[in-house]
Phi, psi and omega in degrees: 000319180298321179295320178297317179297321179295318179296320179295320178296319178298316180296315180299324179293318178297318179294322178297318180299319180297318179293325177295321177298318179297316180299320178297316178298318182294321178297329182267012177074024181242037181297113182295334185284355175269353177282128186259340181202162175211126184278106178271128179260331184215156170252168188304310184290328175302316181294315181293320182287337184239033184303318184303321181273340183261348183306128180086349180279153176273128179232161173237121178240160177213145178174190184269129177284117184269329171201165184218141177232109183267130181227070178069246185276357180218151182216161171240145170220167180240125181253127179253126178236195183304321188270341184157226180216160179213145179279144177235132177259122184241116181247138181302317184291341181273314186264349179102150188296317182294314180294326179291324177297318177296315182303319182297339180268352180294152185247156171303131183107338176296148179258124186241150167251130183237126170244131181180183184268143176282131177209177178238131181287173179298334178274001175090011181271126178292129188216174173243127176271107189293135171255328172221145176233123183240124175281115185263334179200134180265124177278122181261003177245167180259125175290154176303153182301135193305312189279332178269338175064199178252103187248338180294118188295323180297315179293322179301315182288322181287323181244064184301330180299323177285321177304316181294327179289316190271336186237103184295330180292332177292314177300319180297322178300316184281335170295319178292324177301315178299323180290325175302311183295317182292325180287326174299312180298318180299316180296311184290324176299319179292336179273001177089016179273151178247131178277134182227171176230135181234167188296145172266326176267118187225156177277333180229108182273084182251181175101355179202163177266094182199156178270128183273161166278143182241147180215177181232132179263106187297318186301322180255359182052050180232143172279134178231168179232153170278137186299145175255352184202168177252358199296306195291327177286323179295323177294326175301324179290326174297318176303320182286359175101002174278101195285334179222109182228152173213157175220136172249115185201166178284138170234163191226125181229127187277075185221184187285174178251134169205193186294342180240004184228133172225142186297334169241132183210172184259125180241143168241130173236143175224151181225136182229121179289150173069027171221181183225194184291338173293322176297324178291327176296313180299317180296318182296318177301313181294318182296311183296320178297317182296312182295317180301316181294319181293321188270318185252347182084004184211157173265005175254122182247133174252126176229114183059235182269359184254143173244126184244131185258109180272354184283335181273157174303135181288141179296144176233124183214142177285157178299320179299314180293325179293318178295319178298318183297318188257344179244341183085357181264125182257106182287350171294337180263000179256116189249345184231163177296323181297319179294322179295317179295322179296317178297320180297315179297318181297326183255015175058041175259116183280137178223166177254162184301327183284348185288133175271185181300318180294323176299319182292323173303316180295322177296321174300316181300314181295323184284320190252337194252313194310315186297341182272349187272073183277308178287155182307123186218134171262118175262117193251163165063072182277160176291149185296331183300330184255014185222074188285353184240021190240147178292140174291152171286125185303326184266357182203081190292355173286345183237163184234164180275080183224149169222154167245138180262126182241143167214145176057025182078008181249146169284124183252337181200160182219127188222154180225157148277111193292137176291121180240011176268110185295330180290311177299319181298320178298318179297322179294318177299319179298320177295323177294321178297321178294321178296321178296316180296333181274000175117003179272098183292345184261005181291152176285158174245157181296130178246100186294323180293323177295320177297323177297319178299315179297326179295329176291329173122117174243131180293164171308133190217141170256140180220154181207148174238134181244134171280104185292321182297319178292324176298317179294319176305315182294318184285342183244004180055045181264131187286338184220152181299329179296336180285346180244006173253123182303317181228081182292160178292129181231149175292137182300139178290345179280346183286000000 
């Protein structure tokens, strides 16, 4: 405890010194916080990549000083910017005695603007020989120690701004995340899709099996929910004649936190008129290949210990066949709820009293199959009980035209041949209301306006939802969803 108190006192003294340095600058009319702009001409990697053409040229760079080495009348420092870092040589005789005196007092973490000539040191390091050094912002906090960095994951997530400064691979992950999103948009735009935006605050949070967050709108004195899905509004647009639409947006689900779940996350849903779930499979194969090539440069993705090949046709298997393959239980031979319950008991699959035969098939799938689906796989033809917004298979109405896309044992996307029969849809909503009354908090509720839209007429439509965060995890080999969310949900430190 005494050692901790001593360390805290040392830290407080260092912070005090930084504030004193700032006060001194302000007294001398050199307040960095009064500077409003700095004209940057080049970034670090631009200079390094184009040294042959830039050698001897005057450039202006700006960034955070990560360390400084003072050697009498000359010093070296390292400036970190968006692209990386570059060494700067600062000589007293070049920038002037007063400015050099100030420079020697600057701290790691300060943000500097440097104008000077590009050159290469005797050791061959591409550098900038400073002609002017401008303090653009004074850091009043202490950065983590250089060699140990910022390694505590809780602090990294809470203080992402420090994480981005200290860990270059983290910055690279979020640059790739941006590239995932831009490449998705580029692909879909080329396919004739239109990007749209739909409400986040809704009276009926439908379109997925999840518990919503609830809030109150004071102006109208109405209870509202944060959306759990994008589906029902996008389908309204299909009714309105927008034949290909997509939205990339935040959705909110009042559920737990783990390595693959955060209560707010990014979902993309798209809907295409005049196609079905087979059309969505073809689109998904093309989309994933395109994004992987754009972001990683390859159609082969390595995640952890697994290597997944997106260049080959993705496997397609029905849920019934997948369960039979990995559990040995053939649901084609199970005709009653009693038989399904008996099979579940025999194979130690836990179910609830409210679960029907199709629910139990899905429980078998989760228990026996998911972990084996490492290579890209479409699992098709789900039971109707777990698919309230999907068209029935004409030749087998116990099942629907739906698939889930799996990689690395994870569900990556969920797609339907969309139900466009308003009468059937009302019956499905009624079944969902009964499920809710029986204790299923994640059941859908009847949406009368959506039923009205379907009554006006929706063409045959294929639709799909993609978990963008999981896609980014896969493309960046990130172990947890928090590693690909700039500001993940964290428990309050006040609790």
